[in-house]
C-alpha positions as CSV (number, residue, x, y, z in Angstrom):
1,X,-93.6,121.1,-23.6
2,X,-91.5,124.0,-24.7
3,X,-90.5,124.8,-21.0
4,X,-89.6,121.1,-20.4
5,X,-87.5,121.0,-23.5
6,X,-85.7,124.3,-22.3
7,X,-84.9,122.7,-19.0
8,X,-83.7,119.5,-20.6
9,X,-81.4,121.7,-23.1
10,X,-79.9,123.5,-20.2
11,X,-79.3,120.4,-17.9
12,X,-78.1,118.0,-20.8
13,X,-74.6,119.7,-21.0
14,X,-74.1,118.9,-17.3
15,X,-74.5,115.2,-17.8
16,X,-72.7,115.1,-21.3
17,X,-69.6,116.7,-19.7
18,X,-69.8,114.8,-16.5
19,X,-70.2,111.7,-18.7
20,X,-66.8,112.6,-20.3
21,X,-65.3,112.6,-16.8
22,X,-67.0,109.2,-16.0
23,X,-65.9,107.5,-19.2
24,X,-62.3,108.8,-18.9
25,X,-61.9,107.1,-15.6
26,X,-63.6,104.0,-16.6
27,X,-61.2,103.8,-19.5
28,X,-58.3,103.8,-17.0
29,X,-56.8,107.2,-18.1
30,X,-55.2,109.5,-15.6
31,X,-57.1,112.3,-14.2
32,X,-55.3,114.5,-11.5
33,X,-58.4,115.9,-9.5
34,X,-56.3,117.8,-7.0
35,X,-54.7,119.9,-9.8
36,X,-57.9,120.6,-11.9
37,X,-59.7,121.5,-8.6
38,X,-57.0,123.9,-7.6
39,X,-56.9,125.6,-11.1
40,X,-60.7,125.9,-11.0
41,X,-61.1,127.3,-7.6
42,X,-58.1,129.4,-7.5
43,X,-58.1,131.0,-11.0
44,X,-60.9,130.2,-13.3
45,X,-64.0,130.5,-11.2
46,X,-63.1,133.7,-9.5
47,X,-62.7,135.2,-12.9
48,X,-66.0,133.7,-14.2
49,X,-67.9,135.2,-10.9
50,X,-66.0,138.7,-11.1
51,X,-66.8,139.3,-15.0
52,X,-70.2,138.0,-14.7
53,X,-71.2,140.6,-11.9
54,X,-69.1,143.3,-13.4
55,X,-71.0,143.1,-16.7
56,X,-74.7,142.9,-15.2
57,X,-76.7,146.0,-15.7
58,X,-79.2,146.1,-12.9
59,X,-81.8,149.0,-12.1
60,X,-80.8,150.3,-8.7
61,X,-84.4,150.2,-7.7
62,X,-84.3,146.4,-7.9
63,X,-81.9,146.3,-5.1
64,X,-84.3,146.9,-2.6
65,X,-87.1,144.5,-1.5
66,X,-85.5,141.5,-3.5
67,X,-82.1,141.9,-1.9
68,X,-83.8,141.9,1.5
69,X,-85.9,139.0,0.6
70,X,-83.0,137.1,-0.7
71,X,-81.0,137.5,2.6
72,X,-83.8,136.5,4.7
73,X,-84.6,133.5,2.5
74,X,-81.0,132.2,2.6
75,X,-80.8,132.9,6.5
76,X,-83.9,130.7,6.8
77,X,-82.6,128.0,4.5
78,X,-79.4,127.9,6.4
79,X,-81.0,127.5,9.7
80,X,-83.5,124.7,8.6
81,X,-80.6,122.9,6.7
82,X,-78.5,123.0,9.8
83,X,-81.1,121.6,11.9
84,X,-81.9,118.9,9.3
85,X,-78.2,117.9,9.2
86,X,-78.1,117.7,13.0
87,X,-81.3,115.8,13.5
88,X,-80.1,113.4,10.8
89,X,-76.7,113.0,12.5
90,X,-75.0,113.7,9.2
91,X,-71.5,115.1,8.8
92,X,-71.9,118.9,8.8
93,X,-68.6,119.6,6.8
94,X,-70.0,117.1,4.1
95,X,-73.8,118.0,3.9
96,X,-74.5,121.5,5.2
97,X,-73.2,123.6,2.4
98,X,-74.6,121.4,-0.5
99,X,-78.1,121.4,1.1
100,X,-78.0,125.2,1.8
101,X,-76.7,126.4,-1.6
102,X,-78.0,125.9,-5.2
103,X,-76.7,126.1,-8.8
104,X,-78.1,129.8,-9.1
105,X,-75.4,130.6,-11.6
106,X,-75.3,128.2,-14.8
107,X,-78.8,126.8,-14.2
108,X,-80.8,129.4,-12.3
109,X,-79.7,132.4,-14.5
110,X,-80.6,130.9,-18.0
111,X,-83.8,129.5,-16.7
112,X,-84.8,133.0,-15.3
113,X,-83.9,134.7,-18.6
114,X,-86.1,132.3,-20.6
115,X,-89.0,132.5,-18.2
116,X,-89.0,136.2,-17.4
117,X,-86.9,137.9,-20.0
118,X,-84.1,140.5,-19.4
119,X,-85.8,142.0,-16.3
120,X,-86.0,138.4,-14.8
121,X,-82.2,138.0,-15.6
122,X,-81.3,141.1,-13.7
123,X,-83.3,140.1,-10.8
124,X,-81.6,136.6,-10.9
125,X,-78.3,138.3,-10.7
126,X,-79.0,139.9,-7.5
127,X,-80.1,136.7,-5.9
128,X,-77.0,135.0,-7.4
129,X,-74.7,137.7,-5.9
130,X,-76.1,137.3,-2.5
131,X,-76.0,133.6,-2.5
132,X,-72.5,133.7,-3.9
133,X,-71.1,136.0,-1.1
134,X,-72.8,133.8,1.4
135,X,-71.5,130.6,-0.1
136,X,-67.9,131.8,-0.5
137,X,-67.6,133.1,3.0
138,X,-69.8,131.2,5.4
139,X,-70.1,128.1,3.0
140,X,-66.2,127.7,2.7
141,X,-66.1,128.0,6.6
142,X,-68.6,125.2,6.9
143,X,-66.6,122.9,4.5
144,X,-63.1,123.9,5.6
145,X,-64.0,123.2,9.3
146,X,-63.9,125.1,12.6
147,X,-61.1,127.7,13.0
148,X,-60.8,128.0,9.2
149,X,-61.6,131.8,9.0
150,X,-58.1,132.5,7.8
151,X,-58.6,130.1,4.9
152,X,-61.8,132.0,4.1
153,X,-59.9,135.3,3.9
154,X,-57.3,133.6,1.5
155,X,-60.0,132.1,-0.8
156,X,-59.8,133.7,-4.2
157,X,-63.4,132.8,-4.7
158,X,-64.4,135.4,-1.9
159,X,-62.3,138.2,-3.4
160,X,-63.7,137.5,-6.9
161,X,-67.3,137.8,-5.6
162,X,-66.6,140.9,-3.4
163,X,-64.7,142.7,-6.3
164,X,-67.5,141.8,-8.7
165,X,-70.3,143.0,-6.4
166,X,-68.1,146.3,-5.8
167,X,-67.6,146.9,-9.5
168,X,-71.4,146.2,-10.0
169,X,-72.5,148.7,-7.4
170,X,-70.0,151.5,-8.6
171,X,-70.6,150.7,-12.3
172,X,-66.9,150.2,-12.9
173,X,-65.4,148.4,-15.7
174,X,-62.0,146.9,-16.3
175,X,-60.1,147.7,-19.5
176,X,-61.5,145.9,-22.4
177,X,-58.4,143.8,-23.1
178,X,-58.2,142.8,-19.5
179,X,-62.1,142.0,-19.3
180,X,-61.5,139.7,-22.5
181,X,-58.6,137.9,-20.8
182,X,-60.6,137.4,-17.5
183,X,-63.6,136.1,-19.5
184,X,-61.5,133.6,-21.4
185,X,-60.0,132.2,-18.2
186,X,-63.6,132.2,-16.6
187,X,-64.9,130.1,-19.5
188,X,-62.8,127.2,-18.4
189,X,-64.6,126.9,-15.1
190,X,-67.7,125.1,-16.0
191,X,-66.4,122.5,-18.3
192,X,-63.5,121.7,-15.8
193,X,-66.1,121.4,-12.9
194,X,-68.4,119.2,-14.7
195,X,-65.8,116.8,-16.1
196,X,-64.4,116.6,-12.6
197,X,-67.7,115.8,-11.3
198,X,-68.0,112.9,-13.7
199,X,-64.6,111.6,-12.4
200,X,-66.1,111.6,-8.9
201,X,-69.4,110.1,-10.0
202,X,-67.4,107.1,-11.2
203,X,-66.7,106.2,-7.6
204,X,-70.3,106.4,-6.3
205,X,-72.2,103.6,-4.8
206,X,-75.9,102.7,-5.2
207,X,-76.3,103.3,-1.3
208,X,-74.9,106.7,-1.7
209,X,-77.3,107.7,-4.4
210,X,-80.2,106.5,-2.6
211,X,-79.3,108.7,0.4
212,X,-78.7,111.6,-1.9
213,X,-82.0,111.3,-3.6
214,X,-83.7,111.5,-0.2
215,X,-81.9,114.5,0.8
216,X,-82.3,116.2,-2.5
217,X,-86.1,115.8,-2.3
218,X,-86.0,117.3,1.3
219,X,-83.8,120.1,0.0
220,X,-86.1,120.9,-2.9
221,X,-89.5,120.9,-0.9
222,X,-87.9,122.9,1.9
223,X,-86.4,125.5,-0.2
224,X,-89.4,126.1,-2.3
225,X,-91.6,126.4,0.6
226,X,-89.1,128.9,2.3
227,X,-88.8,131.0,-0.8
228,X,-92.6,131.0,-1.4
229,X,-93.2,132.3,2.1
230,X,-90.6,134.9,2.1
231,X,-91.6,136.1,-1.1
232,X,-95.3,136.6,-0.1
233,X,-94.2,138.1,3.2
234,X,-92.2,140.9,1.4
235,X,-95.0,141.2,-1.3
236,X,-92.5,141.0,-4.3
237,X,-93.8,141.8,-7.8
238,X,-94.7,138.7,-9.7
239,X,-91.4,138.6,-11.7
240,X,-89.3,139.1,-8.5
241,X,-91.2,136.5,-6.6
242,X,-90.8,133.9,-9.4
243,X,-87.0,134.6,-9.8
244,X,-86.6,134.2,-6.0
245,X,-88.4,131.0,-5.7
246,X,-86.7,129.6,-8.8
247,X,-83.2,130.6,-7.8
248,X,-83.6,129.2,-4.2
249,X,-85.1,125.9,-5.5
250,X,-82.0,125.2,-7.9
251,X,-80.3,121.9,-7.4
252,X,-77.0,121.4,-5.5
253,X,-74.2,123.4,-7.2
254,X,-71.2,121.8,-8.8
255,X,-68.9,124.2,-6.8
256,X,-70.2,122.4,-3.6
257,X,-68.2,119.3,-4.9
258,X,-65.3,121.3,-5.7
259,X,-65.1,122.6,-2.1
260,X,-65.7,119.2,-0.8
261,X,-62.7,117.9,-3.0
262,X,-60.4,120.7,-2.0
263,X,-61.0,120.5,1.7
264,X,-61.5,116.7,2.1
265,X,-65.1,116.7,3.1
266,X,-66.2,113.3,1.4
267,X,-66.4,114.7,-2.1
268,X,-67.9,111.3,-3.5
269,X,-71.0,111.9,-1.2
270,X,-71.4,115.5,-2.4
271,X,-71.1,114.4,-5.9
272,X,-74.1,112.0,-5.4
273,X,-76.0,114.9,-4.1
274,X,-75.1,117.1,-7.2
275,X,-76.2,114.2,-9.6
276,X,-79.5,113.4,-7.6
277,X,-80.6,117.0,-7.2
278,X,-79.9,118.0,-10.9
279,X,-81.8,114.9,-12.1
280,X,-84.7,115.9,-9.9
281,X,-84.7,119.4,-11.1
282,X,-85.5,118.3,-14.7
283,X,-88.9,117.3,-13.6
284,X,-89.5,119.8,-10.7
285,X,-88.3,123.1,-12.3
286,X,-90.9,123.0,-15.0
287,X,-93.6,122.6,-12.3
288,X,-92.3,125.2,-10.3
289,X,-92.1,127.6,-13.1
290,X,-95.7,126.7,-14.2
291,X,-96.9,127.9,-10.7
292,X,-94.9,131.1,-10.5
293,X,-95.4,132.3,-14.1
């Protein structure tokens, strides 16, 4: 019961802030999605990722088997989801990235901390960093479309992740005044993303949600299965194994919606995936945690 309540407490702000955006649109008030998306993706979110990675303290020994296992797990998830999209004849630009990448940041990290303590959080940061690098390079290429490699190189999210990983690896820190400023800018990201998500949800149809629910169920089952097999293959210790399964199983990330909005890849359908998969995770994540604890 306590674990279920914790999951609800973590997920509830997602729906409360999205509800603000939903109510805002229904009230007929103006909301400039393009401006908010550009502000979040160009400035706020890169700062959030950079500071989060830079501040993390990880035992260098933890970068071994878990790092390799995470790479293998996401490579397998990528291949499986691309095959699923092709077999279902779905739009690759719209559906591939959301089905591959999960909400390992603002959902996976706090859950790992609660379930496994500080060591679990450190492990979760490793998985998050690997997923973020893959998401903000290959993931952006998927959404932006073929021939978009130049767009990837110009994407602030990529450089925020690369620099954060570099500072983490080298143990570097920015001056305190700069860190505090970057932290303040980064704190804008999640509220802006969630309110913008609510704006998009206001345009969803019941048909879109039904398809989103089916795809979300497939994503959850496939991701859990892949992470479980990979974790056992690499013989990870119980904590690392639990964190890997938990992180790979997280629902569709809100950033997937922002990328779809930025590059015109049917953002309303991606918003449906975010909502359906996050709702599903309220029931699924406690069950997953019960098996890996």
